[in-house]
C-alpha positions in Angstrom: 250.6 -130.3 193.2 247.3 -130.3 194.8 246.3 -133.1 197.1 243.1 -134.9 197.8 241.7 -134.8 201.4 243.1 -138.7 201.7 246.4 -137.6 200.3 246.9 -134.7 203.0 245.6 -137.2 205.5 248.4 -139.4 204.9 250.7 -136.8 206.3 248.5 -136.3 209.9 249.5 -138.0 212.6 246.4 -140.0 213.1 247.2 -141.4 209.9 250.5 -142.7 211.2 248.8 -143.8 214.2 250.6 -141.2 216.4 249.5 -140.2 220.1 249.1 -136.4 218.6 246.2 -138.1 216.1 243.0 -136.4 216.5 244.0 -134.2 219.1 241.2 -131.6 218.1 243.7 -128.7 218.8 243.2 -127.5 215.3 239.4 -127.1 216.0 238.3 -130.1 214.1 237.3 -133.3 215.4 239.3 -135.5 213.8 242.7 -135.5 211.4 240.6 -136.4 208.5 238.3 -133.7 208.9 241.0 -131.1 209.1 242.5 -132.7 206.0 239.4 -132.9 204.0 238.6 -129.3 204.6 242.5 -128.6 203.9 242.5 -130.0 200.7 239.5 -127.3 199.9 241.6 -124.7 201.2 238.7 -124.1 203.8 241.5 -123.9 206.5 245.2 -123.1 207.3 247.8 -125.6 207.3 249.3 -123.8 210.4 246.3 -124.8 212.4 247.8 -128.4 212.9 250.8 -128.4 215.5 252.2 -131.2 214.0 251.8 -131.1 210.2 255.0 -131.7 208.9 257.7 -129.7 206.5 257.1 -131.6 203.4 253.2 -131.1 203.8 253.6 -127.6 204.4 256.1 -127.4 201.4 253.5 -128.7 199.3 250.8 -126.4 200.4 253.2 -123.2 199.9 253.9 -124.4 196.4 250.0 -125.1 195.8 249.0 -121.8 197.0 251.4 -119.7 194.6 249.3 -118.1 191.8 250.6 -119.8 188.5 250.0 -116.3 186.8 250.1 -112.7 188.1 247.0 -110.2 188.4 248.1 -107.3 187.1 245.5 -104.0 187.1 245.7 -102.0 183.7 244.0 -98.3 183.6 244.2 -95.0 185.6 240.9 -93.8 187.1 239.4 -96.9 185.9 240.8 -100.1 186.1 240.8 -103.5 184.3 242.1 -106.7 185.9 244.0 -109.0 183.9 245.9 -112.6 184.7 245.1 -114.6 187.7 244.5 -117.6 185.4 245.1 -121.3 187.2 244.2 -123.7 184.4 245.0 -124.5 181.0 241.3 -126.0 180.3 238.1 -124.0 181.4 236.6 -127.3 182.1 239.2 -128.0 184.5 237.8 -125.5 186.7 237.0 -122.2 185.5 238.9 -118.9 183.8 239.1 -116.0 186.2 239.7 -112.7 184.3 238.6 -112.4 180.9 240.5 -111.4 178.4 240.5 -107.5 177.8 240.1 -105.7 174.4 242.0 -102.6 173.8 241.7 -100.5 170.8 244.9 -97.8 169.9 244.2 -94.4 169.6 247.2 -92.4 168.1 246.3 -88.6 168.2 249.0 -87.9 166.0 246.9 -89.4 163.2 244.5 -87.8 161.1 240.9 -88.8 161.9 241.7 -89.7 165.5 239.1 -87.7 166.9 236.4 -89.5 164.6 237.9 -93.3 165.7 237.6 -92.0 169.5 233.7 -90.9 168.8 233.4 -94.3 167.5 235.1 -96.5 170.4 233.4 -94.2 172.9 230.0 -95.0 171.2 230.4 -98.5 170.6 228.3 -100.8 172.7 226.9 -104.1 173.0 224.5 -106.2 174.9 224.3 -110.0 175.1 222.6 -112.3 177.4 221.7 -109.3 180.1 225.2 -108.1 180.1 226.2 -104.7 178.3 230.1 -104.4 177.2 232.3 -101.7 175.7 235.7 -101.6 174.6 237.7 -102.3 177.7 240.6 -100.3 177.4 241.8 -97.4 175.2 245.6 -97.7 174.3 246.8 -93.8 173.9 249.6 -92.8 171.6 251.1 -89.4 170.5 251.1 -86.3 172.6 247.7 -86.7 174.6 246.6 -83.8 176.3 244.6 -83.9 179.7 241.7 -82.8 178.3 241.6 -86.2 176.2 241.9 -88.3 179.3 239.6 -86.3 181.6 236.8 -87.2 178.9 238.0 -90.9 178.9 237.6 -90.5 182.6 234.1 -88.9 182.5 232.9 -91.7 179.8 233.9 -94.5 182.2 236.9 -95.7 180.0 240.0 -97.5 181.4 243.0 -96.4 179.5 246.9 -97.2 179.3 249.9 -95.6 177.8 253.0 -97.7 176.5 254.6 -97.6 180.1 251.6 -99.2 181.9 252.6 -102.8 180.1 255.8 -103.0 181.8 254.8 -105.8 184.0 252.9 -107.6 181.0 254.7 -109.9 178.4 254.2 -108.7 175.0 254.1 -110.0 171.8 253.5 -108.9 168.1 251.6 -111.1 165.9 253.3 -111.8 162.7 252.8 -115.3 162.4 249.7 -117.0 163.9 251.2 -120.5 164.4 254.3 -118.9 166.2 252.1 -116.7 168.3 249.9 -119.3 169.2 253.0 -121.8 170.3 254.4 -119.2 172.1 251.4 -118.3 174.0 250.7 -122.0 174.9 254.6 -122.5 176.0 253.8 -119.7 178.3 250.9 -120.5 179.7 251.8 -124.1 180.4 255.1 -123.1 182.1 253.2 -120.8 184.4 250.5 -123.2 185.4 252.3 -126.9 184.9 255.7 -125.9 186.0 254.7 -122.5 188.3 258.0 -121.1 186.7 258.0 -117.5 187.7 259.5 -116.5 184.6 256.5 -117.2 182.6 254.0 -115.6 185.2 253.3 -112.5 184.0 249.9 -112.1 181.9 250.1 -111.7 178.2 249.2 -109.4 175.8 249.3 -109.8 171.8 249.6 -107.0 169.6 247.8 -106.6 166.1 248.8 -104.2 163.7 246.5 -102.9 160.7 245.0 -105.7 158.5 242.8 -104.7 155.5 241.5 -108.4 155.7 239.3 -108.0 158.9 237.8 -111.5 158.5 241.9 -112.6 158.7 242.4 -110.6 161.3 239.1 -111.8 163.3 240.3 -115.5 163.2 243.8 -114.6 164.3 242.6 -112.7 167.4 239.8 -115.6 168.0 242.5 -118.2 168.1 244.8 -115.5 170.8 241.5 -115.4 172.8 241.1 -119.1 173.2 244.7 -119.8 174.0 245.9 -117.8 176.1 246.0 -114.1 175.8 244.9 -111.6 178.6 245.2 -108.8 176.2 244.4 -108.3 172.9 245.5 -104.7 171.5 244.3 -103.6 168.1 245.5 -101.0 165.9 242.2 -101.0 163.9 238.9 -100.5 165.1 236.2 -102.4 163.5 232.7 -102.9 165.4 231.9 -106.1 163.8 235.5 -107.6 164.8 234.8 -106.3 168.4 231.6 -107.7 168.4 232.2 -111.0 167.5 235.1 -111.3 170.1 233.0 -110.3 172.8 230.5 -112.8 171.9 233.4 -115.4 171.7 234.7 -114.3 174.9 231.4 -114.2 176.9 230.9 -117.9 176.0 234.4 -118.7 177.1 234.8 -116.7 180.3 232.1 -118.4 182.5 232.1 -120.5 185.5 230.9 -124.0 183.7 229.3 -124.5 186.9 227.1 -121.6 186.9 224.7 -121.8 183.6 223.9 -118.5 181.6 220.3 -117.8 182.8 218.0 -114.8 182.2 215.6 -113.8 184.6 212.6 -115.6 185.5 209.6 -113.2 184.1 207.2 -112.8 181.5 208.7 -110.9 178.3 206.9 -108.8 176.0 208.0 -108.7 172.2 206.5 -106.5 169.3 204.1 -104.3 171.4 202.4 -107.3 173.3 198.9 -106.8 173.7 195.6 -108.9 174.9 195.8 -110.9 171.6 199.3 -111.8 172.1 200.6 -115.4 171.4 201.9 -117.1 174.8 205.0 -119.3 175.0 206.7 -120.7 177.5 210.4 -121.9 178.3 212.7 -122.1 180.9 215.5 -119.4 181.9 218.5 -121.1 180.5 220.0 -118.2 178.2 220.6 -120.2 175.0 217.0 -121.6 175.1 215.7 -118.2 175.9 217.4 -116.3 173.3 216.9 -119.1 170.7 213.3 -118.8 171.2 213.1 -115.0 171.5 215.0 -114.6 168.2 212.2 -116.2 166.2 209.6 -114.8 168.0 210.6 -111.5 167.2 211.1 -112.0 163.7 207.3 -113.2 163.5 206.6 -109.2 163.7 203.3 -110.3 166.2 202.8 -109.3 169.3 203.8 -111.9 172.0 204.7 -113.0 175.8 207.4 -115.8 176.5 206.9 -116.7 180.1 210.2 -117.9 181.7 210.2 -120.1 184.4 212.8 -120.2 187.3 214.8 -123.3 186.4 218.2 -122.6 187.3 219.5 -122.0 184.3 218.6 -125.6 182.9 217.8 -126.3 179.5 214.3 -128.0 178.6 214.6 -131.4 179.3 217.4 -130.9 182.1 214.6 -128.6 184.3 212.1 -131.5 183.6 214.4 -134.5 184.7 215.5 -132.3 187.9 211.9 -131.3 188.8 213.1 -127.6 188.2 210.0 -127.5 185.2 206.7 -128.8 186.9 203.0 -127.8 186.1 202.9 -126.0 189.7 206.1 -124.0 188.5 204.5 -123.1 185.7 201.2 -122.2 187.0 203.1 -120.4 189.8 204.7 -117.9 187.1 201.9 -117.6 185.2 199.8 -116.6 188.0 202.6 -114.4 189.7 202.3 -112.0 186.7 198.3 -112.1 186.2 198.8 -113.3 182.7 194.9 -114.6 182.8 193.8 -110.8 183.1 196.1 -109.5 180.1 195.3 -111.3 177.4 192.3 -112.8 175.2 193.7 -115.6 173.7 193.9 -118.1 176.3 196.7 -120.8 174.2 200.1 -121.4 176.1 202.4 -122.9 173.8 205.2 -125.2 175.5 208.3 -126.8 174.0 207.6 -129.6 171.9 210.2 -131.7 174.3 207.5 -131.3 176.9 204.4 -132.7 175.3 203.7 -135.2 177.8 203.1 -132.2 180.3 200.2 -130.9 178.5 197.3 -132.5 180.2 199.5 -131.9 183.7 199.9 -128.2 182.9 196.5 -127.8 181.7 195.0 -129.2 185.1 197.3 -126.7 186.8 195.9 -123.6 184.8 192.4 -124.5 184.0 192.0 -121.2 182.4 194.3 -122.0 179.5 194.4 -124.1 176.7 198.1 -125.8 176.4 199.4 -126.2 172.6 202.6 -128.5 172.1 204.8 -126.6 169.8 208.1 -128.1 167.6 210.8 -129.4 169.7 213.5 -126.8 167.9 213.1 -123.0 168.2 213.8 -122.6 164.6 210.3 -124.5 163.6 208.2 -121.8 165.8 207.5 -119.6 162.6 205.9 -122.5 160.5 203.8 -123.9 163.7 202.5 -120.3 164.6 201.2 -119.8 160.8 199.0 -122.6 161.5 197.5 -121.1 164.9 193.9 -120.1 164.3 194.6 -116.8 166.2 197.4 -116.0 163.8 195.3 -116.5 161.0 192.5 -114.1 162.1 195.0 -111.5 163.2 196.5 -111.8 159.6 192.9 -111.9 157.9 192.4 -108.6 160.1 
């Protein structure tokens, strides 16, 4: 049970009009100030000499982690578990679902599988990912574990999962029901019998799409560790992309660095585009620009990870901010093409930005990134380049 500051206050002396009220012995000027801090876990209940046992019991229960955290791996570690909520928007998820691949050295071709696993890597939104854990089976020699250590991979054996609840997926609907029951028991009831992290084991499946959908379902509801007998780069890449979207703090938008990005060997004749540092907006624009196969720059303004309209409404995207970013990277000295294409949604800022950047002509682009290709084909600078 979690209490608000006002609910905590009702237990304290000042609320009960007792002589001890607002005694300041806790270090706060009033019982209300102490209650507000206590509700946010920013102070200790023991500081109040007059806190009733009932309130202490509530806080002792509330401080218990619904789900235990478990460190897996030998030299290199992966932390799983520790989740406190059923839904990401309630607060945030804590430790991302780990993805493990079985490497059975008793099977023919295991060395080729080892090579594929250790060479696999994907970069998305400024983060680089690989397989989190290698699940070793068979007569594993020290040379193999040493090689995994040297390559920076965490690995586990069967015995390492003793503190993890294990489910082998045979029927996805039953699996999801079990996972949901375990998480509800842990979070809502704080039942210690269900407090261990959970792993789901997926055996070989010829139907990769079916396997992918089952695993994606489990990643969302509520698996802490997914183990695959199969290794498929497309499968792992898809799950990593899904996981990255889920295991982020909803109060901290994904953002890229505010700078000037170069595409397709940017040169003095490059096209220039402008957007915010909201990651989804940036990657939508950059994908379209890459496909043009023409030299280009993207000027990314520091907008606290906000989308175009949100940044404008919060005054995080102003003509002054745009000018400061463009001038900071001395873009005027790098290009002969003095046209900057701004998002169509900010067309009303055209004259204002031109006043802040008198060396440049401001063009209003389309509202949606997927329309950039057709828009650019109509530009004079683009037509001239094609004619060459």
